[in-house]
C-alpha positions in Angstrom: 134.3 141.7 17.3 132.3 138.6 18.2 135.3 137.1 19.8 135.4 140.1 22.2 131.8 139.9 23.3 131.7 136.2 23.4 133.7 136.4 26.6 130.6 137.6 28.3 129.7 133.9 28.2 132.3 132.3 30.5 131.2 128.7 29.9 132.5 127.0 26.8 129.1 125.5 26.0 127.5 128.9 26.0 130.1 130.2 23.7 129.5 127.2 21.5 125.8 128.0 21.5 126.4 131.6 20.5 128.8 130.5 17.7 126.1 128.2 16.4 123.5 130.9 16.3 125.9 133.3 14.6 126.9 130.7 12.0 123.3 129.9 11.1 122.4 133.6 10.7 125.5 134.2 8.5 124.4 131.4 6.2 120.7 132.2 6.2 120.1 136.0 6.0 121.7 139.2 4.8 123.6 141.3 7.3 121.0 144.2 7.0 118.1 141.9 7.9 116.5 142.5 11.3 116.8 139.7 13.8 114.4 139.2 16.7 115.9 137.8 19.9 112.9 136.6 21.8 113.3 136.1 25.5 116.6 137.9 25.2 117.2 138.3 29.0 120.2 140.5 29.7 120.9 140.8 25.9 124.2 139.0 25.7 123.3 137.2 22.4 121.8 140.4 20.9 124.9 142.4 21.7 127.2 139.8 20.4 125.3 139.6 17.1 125.2 143.4 17.0 129.0 143.4 17.2 129.0 141.2 14.1 126.9 143.8 12.3 123.4 142.3 12.6 120.4 144.5 13.3 118.8 143.0 16.4 115.7 143.6 18.4 115.9 141.9 21.8 112.6 141.5 23.7 111.7 140.1 27.0 108.8 140.3 29.5 111.2 140.9 32.4 111.6 144.6 33.0 114.6 143.8 35.2 116.4 141.9 32.4 115.7 144.6 29.8 116.8 147.3 32.0 120.2 145.6 32.4 120.3 144.9 28.7 119.9 148.5 27.8 122.5 149.5 30.4 125.1 147.2 28.9 124.3 148.0 25.2 126.7 150.1 23.2 125.5 149.3 19.7 123.2 151.5 17.6 122.1 148.5 15.6 120.8 146.7 18.7 117.6 147.7 20.5 115.8 146.3 23.6 112.1 146.4 24.5 109.8 144.9 27.1 107.3 143.2 24.8 104.8 140.3 25.1 104.0 137.8 22.4 100.7 139.5 21.9 102.3 142.9 21.3 104.7 141.4 18.8 101.7 140.2 16.7 99.9 143.5 17.1 103.0 145.3 15.7 102.5 143.6 12.4 106.2 143.3 11.7 107.8 140.2 10.3 111.4 139.0 10.7 113.8 137.0 8.5 115.3 135.4 11.5 114.1 134.8 15.1 116.3 133.5 18.0 114.6 131.6 20.8 117.5 130.5 22.9 117.0 128.8 26.3 113.4 130.1 26.5 110.9 127.3 25.8 111.8 125.3 28.9 110.6 128.1 31.1 107.1 128.4 29.6 104.0 126.6 30.8 102.5 126.8 27.2 105.4 127.0 24.7 103.0 126.2 21.9 101.4 129.6 22.3 104.7 131.5 21.8 105.6 129.3 18.9 102.4 130.0 17.1 103.1 133.7 17.5 106.6 133.2 16.1 105.1 131.4 13.1 103.0 134.5 12.4 105.8 137.0 12.7 108.5 135.0 10.8 108.7 135.6 7.1 107.8 132.8 4.8 111.4 131.8 4.0 112.7 132.9 7.4 114.6 130.8 9.9 113.9 130.1 13.6 116.8 129.1 15.8 115.8 127.2 18.9 118.0 126.0 21.7 116.7 124.1 24.7 118.1 121.7 27.3 117.7 118.0 26.6 115.1 116.9 29.1 116.8 113.5 29.4 120.3 115.0 29.4 122.7 114.8 32.3 122.0 118.2 33.9 118.2 117.9 33.7 118.1 114.4 35.0 120.7 114.6 37.8 120.5 118.3 38.8 117.4 120.2 37.7 114.7 117.6 38.4 116.1 116.4 41.8 116.6 120.0 43.0 113.1 120.9 42.0 111.8 117.8 43.8 113.6 118.8 47.0 112.4 122.4 46.6 108.8 121.3 46.4 108.7 118.5 48.9 111.5 119.2 51.4 111.6 123.0 52.1 114.0 122.8 55.0 116.4 120.7 53.0 116.0 123.2 50.1 117.1 126.0 52.4 120.2 124.1 53.4 121.0 123.1 49.8 120.6 126.7 48.7 123.0 127.8 51.4 125.6 125.3 50.2 125.1 126.4 46.6 125.8 129.9 47.6 128.9 128.9 49.4 130.1 127.1 46.3 129.5 130.2 44.2 126.3 129.1 42.5 123.7 131.9 42.0 120.0 131.8 41.3 120.5 133.9 38.1 122.6 133.3 35.0 124.8 135.5 32.9 122.1 135.3 30.3 119.2 136.6 32.4 118.5 138.3 35.7 114.8 137.4 35.5 113.2 136.5 38.9 112.0 133.0 37.9 114.2 130.8 35.8 112.6 127.5 36.7 112.4 124.7 34.1 108.8 123.5 33.6 109.3 121.7 30.2 111.7 118.8 29.6 112.1 118.2 25.9 113.2 115.1 24.0 113.8 114.8 20.3 110.3 113.4 19.9 108.4 116.0 22.0 110.4 118.9 20.5 109.7 117.7 17.0 106.0 117.3 17.8 105.9 120.8 19.2 107.5 122.2 16.1 105.2 120.3 13.8 102.1 121.5 15.7 103.2 125.1 15.4 103.7 124.8 11.7 107.5 124.2 11.6 109.9 121.5 10.7 113.2 121.0 12.4 115.9 120.9 9.7 119.0 120.6 11.8 119.9 119.2 15.2 123.1 120.2 17.0 124.6 119.3 20.3 125.8 121.3 23.3 127.8 119.5 26.0 127.8 116.2 27.9 128.4 116.3 31.6 130.5 119.3 32.4 127.6 121.2 34.1 126.5 118.2 36.2 127.4 118.3 39.9 130.0 117.3 41.2 131.9 117.4 37.9 130.9 121.1 37.6 133.0 121.9 40.6 136.1 121.0 38.5 135.0 122.0 35.0 133.9 125.4 36.3 137.6 126.2 37.0 139.2 124.3 34.1 138.2 125.7 30.7 140.0 122.9 28.8 137.7 120.3 30.4 134.7 122.2 29.3 135.9 122.2 25.7 136.8 118.5 25.9 133.2 117.8 27.2 131.6 119.8 24.4 133.8 118.0 21.8 132.9 114.6 23.4 129.2 115.4 23.0 129.7 115.7 19.2 130.9 112.1 19.1 128.1 110.7 21.2 124.4 109.9 20.2 122.1 112.9 20.1 120.1 111.6 23.1 123.1 112.0 25.4 123.7 115.7 24.7 123.0 118.2 27.5 121.1 120.5 25.1 119.7 120.7 21.6 120.8 123.4 19.0 118.1 123.4 16.3 117.1 125.2 13.2 113.4 125.4 12.3 111.9 126.3 8.9 
């Protein structure tokens, strides 16, 4: 059933990320264990895991995203709630596995969330974290320049936003309809490792996402040719970790 729902992710790199998460869970926990999907957005990961039989609680602070997640959900073993980090601690419940996928880069203080996750993760539990590589192609050549234009050149930003709209690029993603998806953290291997250590974790595995398929202007072509996306992701596996567009990591 995972193969059916994985198609909610149209980009190959997102499908690769979901397959990574599912693989780690299958190796780490029993199928009856409850999984927490923190910052679940529209719930695509939660629903895909639910289709594989996992019991998943997806939480997000965005009411808009959770509303959409509930609307799309058809699985009795998947639940969605609007919950804050503080509320999760107050619940007193611990989880064998927690997913934090494409979340930390949006937080001003990711260390606060990670300390919460340390409290609610069982002693031998597993935390799966995926984040963009702050020095990867997309962050260096798209995200940072665009944010600079948006901040310093508002008129140019309006024009750029209009062009993006004409080319089919939207402000939201398939993963989340949240109002603000800005990246405020740009992680490297060193800074992510330090963040994990300071929160009481150790990163036991590093995986790679893609290389340049989501970097403009390459993205104009790869967006339409799925085989090029796969080639790009396969190429990333053969390149040094520092060149990947995103990190797929396992924390213990």
